[in-house]
N, C-alpha and C positions, 0 to 999 in steps of 0.2 A: 486281763481276761483268761479264764481257764477254757481251753479248747478242747471240746469232746466231739468226736466223730460221731456223725448221724448214720442211721442205717443206709440212707440213700447214697452215702459217700463211698459205701464199700461194696454192696450187692443188693439185687432185687430179684424176685421171681418172675423174670421177663417173659418167659414163655407162657405162663399162665395169664399175666396180664395182657400181653398180645393176643392170646386166643380169645378172651373174654371180649376184649375191646373190638375185634373183628367180628365175632359172633354177634354182638348187638348193633354193630354198624350194618351188618347184612340184613338182620331182621330185628327191628325194635319191637320189643314186647309192650304190652298193654301198660300204660301208666309212664312209659318212656318219656322224658323231657321233650324230645323232638315230636311226640304225638300231641303235645301242648301247642307248641309254635315252632315254625321251622327258623333255624338259624343256620347259616351256610358254613360256618367254621366251628361247629361245636366239638369240644374236646371229650374224648372218651371218659365217660364216668369211672370205669374201672381203672384207668391210669390216673384220674385225678384223685380218686381215694388213696390208690397206693402211694402216690407221690407225696400226698400231705402226711399220711401216716409215717412214711419212711423219713421225712424231714422233722418230725416230731419226736420220733423215738430213737434213742441212743443205740449206736451198734455196740454189740457185746465186747468188741475190743477196747472200748472206752471205759470199761469196768474191769481192769485186770485183778482187782482186788476179789471180785465175785467169780469171774471166769478165768482162772489162772493159766490155762493152756490153750493153745490154738484149737485143739479138739473140743474143749468145753465151750469156747466161743462159737465154734462152727455148729455144734449142737443147739446152743441157744439161738443162734441166727436162724437156723431151720425151723425152730419154733415159731419165731416172728414170722417166717415166710409162711408158715401154715395159717397164721392169723389173716395175713394178706390175702392169701389164696381164698379163703372164705369171705373176707370183706368186700372183694372186688366183684363178687356174684351179684347180679341184679336181684336174683330170688333171695337174697339175704338182706335186701333193703329195710325190711320191717322185722328182721330177726334181732331181738334184742340181745339174745346171748352173744351173737356175733359182734355185733355193734359195741356191746359193753366191755367184751375182751379186749377189742381194739382202744377203747376209750381208756381202760385201766392201764394199758401199755403207755399211752401218751401221758396220763397223770403220773405214772412212776418216774417217767424221764423228767418231767416238769418238777416234780419235787426234789430230785437229785440236783437238778440245776439251781433251784432256789436255796437249798442247803449249801451247796458250793459257793453261792453268791451272797450269802447271808451279811457278809461285812462289806458289801458294795454301798457305796455312799447314797445310791438311789434305790436300795433294794426294797423298800416298801412300795415304790412305784412301779418297778420293773419286774420284781421277783415276788409276787403275792403268791404263796403256795397254796391258797385256797381258790385261786382263780386263774384259769388257763388265760394265756395271752390271746388277744383277739386276731382273727384273720382279715387281712387287707388285700384287696385286688381292684386297683384303679382302671384295669383294662379287663373288665370280667367276661365280656362277650355275653354268652347265654347263661353264664354263671355256674358252669360244671365244677369249677374248683371251690367257689363260695358255697355251693349246695353240699359238696362233699365234705368241706370243713364243718359245716352246721351238723351233718350226719355224725361227725366224729366228736362233737361236744363244744366245738369252738364257736364263739360269737363272731359272725361274719359281717363285714362291711365291704361292700363291692358297688362299683359303678363303671360307666363307660361313656365315651363320647357319642355313641350311637344311641338315640333315644328308643329304638326297638330292643335293643340289647337291655337297656335299663328297665323297660317294662317286663321283659321275660325274667329278668333275675328278681325284680319285686315281686312277680307273681309266684315264683318258686320258693323265695326265701323270706321275704319280709311279710307278705300278707298272711300265710298259714301261721306264721309266728304270733301275729297279732290276734288272731281268732282261735288259738289253739284250745283244744278241749271243749269247744262251744257246740251245743247241740243245733241241729238245723232249725230254721224258722218256718219253713214252708208248711202249709195247713195239713198235708197228708202225714208228714213225719211228726207233727205235734199232736196228733191222735194217739200216737203210741209212745210219747216222750216218757210216761210214767212207767211203762214195762220195759222200756231200752235204756240201757246205761253205757252202751258202747260207743260213746262218741269221743273217744281218745284221738288226740292229735288233729288232724285235719278232716276226719271223717265227716264231722258235721257240715264243714265247708263244701266237701265234695259233695254230700248228699243234696245241698242246695242247687249246686251247679247242675246235677243231673235233673233234678225236679224242674227248675226254670228253664234248662235247655229244652226239656221235652215239651214244656209249655209252649216255647217259642216255635218248636217244630211243628206242633198241632195247630198253632194259631196261623202259622205261615202256610199250612196246608188249606186251611180254611179260605186264605185270601188268594192264593196263587196255584191252588191244587188242579185247577183247570189247565194249567201249562204243562202239567206232568202227569196226564192220564195214563192209565195202563193200556197194554196193547193186547188184543185178543188174536190168538193164533188160529187162522182159518184153514179150512180144507185145501184152499188153493195154496197156502203157503206150504202145507205139508205134501203136496203132490208129489214133488221130487225130493222130499227130504224125510226119510224114514225116522230121523231122529225126532221130528216134531210131531209124529202122530198121537204121542202120549199127551201132548198139550193142546190138540184140537179142541176148540171151545172154550178153552180156559184164558182168563186175562191175567197176564203176567206183569209184575212191577218192573218198570224200566230202570236201569242203573246208569246207563250211559247212551248218548247218541253220538255217533262218530261222523264228523264232517271233514270235508277237504275243501281247502281254498281253491277258487277258480279265477281264470283269466280267459280273455278272448283268444281263439287259436289265431297264431300268426300265419297260418295258412289261408290265403284268400278264399279258397273253396269252402272253409269252415270258419269264415271270420265272424259269423254271428253265434258261434257254438262256445259256451262256457266250458273249458276243458279243465279237468282236475290237476292239481299239483299235489300228488300224493306220494309220500316217501316210501310208503308200502301199503299192500292190499292185504296183508296177513292180520288175522284178527286174533288167533290163539295159535302159539307154536307147542303147546303142551301135548306131549306124546300120547297118542290115542284119541286127542280131542282137537286136533287141528281144525281150524276153520279160516276162510279167506273170503275176500270180495273178488268177484269177477265182473268187470264191465262188459255189457253186451252192447255192441254196436248194431243200430237199426236206422236204415236210411241215413239222415244226417244228424241223428241223435244218438244217445246212449242212456243205458239204464244200469244199475248195479243190482246184481244177486249175490246171495250168500251161498257158498260151497262148503261142505263139510268133508274132511279128510285131507291127505296130502295133496298139494297141487302137482300137476304133471311137470309144469316148468316152474320150479321153486324159485329160480333167480328172478324170472319175470314179475312172480307175484310179490317177492320179498322187496324188490326195488320199486314197485309200484310204477308211477310215471317219471321217477327220478333217473337222471342219466349219471351225473357226477357233480359234486360241489352244488352250486346253486342252478344247475342246468336240469331241465326237464324235458319231455317229448310230448308232442300233441298226442291225445288219445285217439283221435279220429284219423290223424294222417301219418303219425310218426315223425313230423317235422320237429326239429329241436327248438325249445324254448329257452332261450338265454336269460340271465338275469336282468339285463337291460329291458328287455321286453316286459318282463314281470314288474319291474320298478315302474316303468312308464304306465302300465296298467293300473298299478296301484295308486300311483300320484294322480292319474286321470279319474279316480272313482269307479273304475270298471272292475275291481277285484271283488268277486263274489264268494259264495260257498254252496256246497251241495252235500246233502246227507248222503253217507256211504252205507251205514248199517245201523242197527239198534242192538243194545245189549241188554237182555233182560235177565231177571233171577228166576230160575226154575227149581223145581223140586229136586231136579237130579243135577243141578249146577248151572252154570251160565248157558244161556241160549241166545244164539246170534240170529237176527232176523233181518230181512231186507228192508230197506227204507219204504215208508208208504206215503202217498200224497197227503193223508190225513196228519200224520205225524209232523211232516215237513210244514203244513200250513198252520198247526198248532204253534210250532216254534216261531214261525214269522208273524204270528199275530201278537206277540208280546209287544208291549208298548211301555217302556220305563218312563216314569215321571220325572226322574232325575238321572244325570249322567255325570260321571267325573270328568268333565270336559277340560281339565287342566292339561296344558301341553307339557311334554316332558321333553328332556335334552334330545336334540336330534343328531348329536354326534358323540354320544357317550360311548367310551370304550366298551366293545363287546355288546352293545344294545343299539343295533342299527336298524330296527324296524322302520324307522323313520324314512329310510330309503324307498319303502314300499307304500307310501302314502298314509301310514299310520302315524298320526302326529299327536294324538291325545290318548289319555289312559282309557277312555271309553272305547276307542277304537280296537282294543285288545279283547273285547268280549262281545258275544251275540247279545241281542237285546233281551232274551229270555234270560240270559246269565245275569245281566244287568238288573233285570226285575227281581230276580231271586236274591241277589246279593243286597240290593237296597231295601228289600222287604226285611231280610234278617237283621240288618244293622238298624233299621228303625225299630224293630222289636226289642233290640237290647235296651234302648232307652225306655220303653214301655215296661219292660221287665224290671228294671232299676226301680222305677216307682212302686211297682206291685211288691217287690222284695222289701223296700223301706216300710210300707204299711205292714207287711207280714212280721217284720223285725220288731215294730212298735208293738204289736199284738203279742209278740213272744217275749215282751218286757225288756227288750233293748232300749238303752237311753234315747229318748226323742229329742236328739240335738242336731244341729245343722253343721256340725264340724266335719269337713271333708277327710277323706283318707289320706290325701297328700299332706294334710296339716296335723297328722297323727291322730286323727278320730278313730273311735272304736265303737261308736254308737250305732243307731239305725241307718243313718244316712251313709256313714263309712262303710258298714257292712253291705249295703245295697250297691254302692260303688265297687267294692272288693268283688262280689259275685259277677258284677257287670264286666268287669276286667276280663275274667276267664269266658264269659258268654261272647265278648267281642273277640277274643282270640279264637275261640271256636268257629265263629262266623269267618274270621280272617282266614283260617285254615282252608275254608271253601274255595278261596281265590285261586289256591294251588290246583284244585280239581274241579273247575266250574262246570265242566260237561257232565259231572255226575248228578244223580237225582237229589234234589234238594232234601228230601225226607230221609233218604238212606245216608247220605254223607253228613248232614248235621247231626243226626241221631248217633252216628258212629263215633264222631269226635266228642259229643257231649258225654259219651259213655266211657270214655278213655280216663 
């Protein structure tokens, strides 16, 4: 074997790689893989691209016949660094000039290797100069490395023991490649097929995801829209809120309902009162737009009002009714509420919930409103036809909700959330059949071969779009308190 040092063995532009990785971790852009589906240990794409490139490209010191001095080698190394610095930027993901420059360097190093091993007994199998070696990753996770390898022109093969990881990787790598350069099949896009030719790559696939995602959103609104009605700002609401005067008489779209879990007070004097377990009463910490919830105690009950501006007692508002750890205090009496009391209440079926505030979308930004009886009654009127009543492990490491009487997956959601989620997942199946029919009309092969079996006809295409629609719906499970309409459409547009 002739050993040639690769760039990764000598040096990398680490500062640039770290900067881009941190930037995208803090704020993922539209189209970023985590906006498709959450994976807990996703590797930074900037680092993945840089590592694969640097593993494939020779360091200049490996070719002293071309770069005879250390100064010449360092100059060439800096040129390669500039390629990496452009390559790792997410904004250059579709920049063919940048990608091709990186691919050219990989091909150059590969042809050198093929020439050096021309006399190898298995040179035809291992060193085919017209074909890059494939990329293999048996522990791919969400596929950052495999996806990066594909961008760089390598044929990627990846898998994982976790089926969710496999699904994510297939959706990012395998499915787009199978339907590359295909125009969309939805009726709206087909009206303009003759005048549009820009369906390069996965753009046709993405257009269908957007179209059928919007169809699902609209259909869901018809079926369960009554559970997500708009809220009208009344003069009474604006009586002590100058910030609401602009919205009086207007109906605003709600984007979140904020709730607090409740238990019976341990103080005998208030044993019939459901007191909130709120880790904070702050709604917004943004400078100049602070908002918080203030509990108003009246007789033997309480109600929540929304205040605008900095609270006088910042600590009390920030901490809510939480003392420390799993300890809270009774809102009515100040009596400490220990974790054992909370667990007992939960296991006894006495843990409830109370709406604290409503967040709406206004013309001038977010609007924070107090809870209303109407909104709370609408939420409690939801009756799911089906629930995920499968029990989960009661003693799983780091997952101790079973200690509080929450034993089934359905216990983690409100009834309204369950109605919304099951509605969307039912619509995925309906959308799949609609897509299949539209694909047949668009002249896709009318065969029954499944996507998993290597199919590429109407049935497989419908399954492919359904994978993305299901993942979009699955994203909503992370943010179930948000508006169905706003949340689903946001992810369908990514």
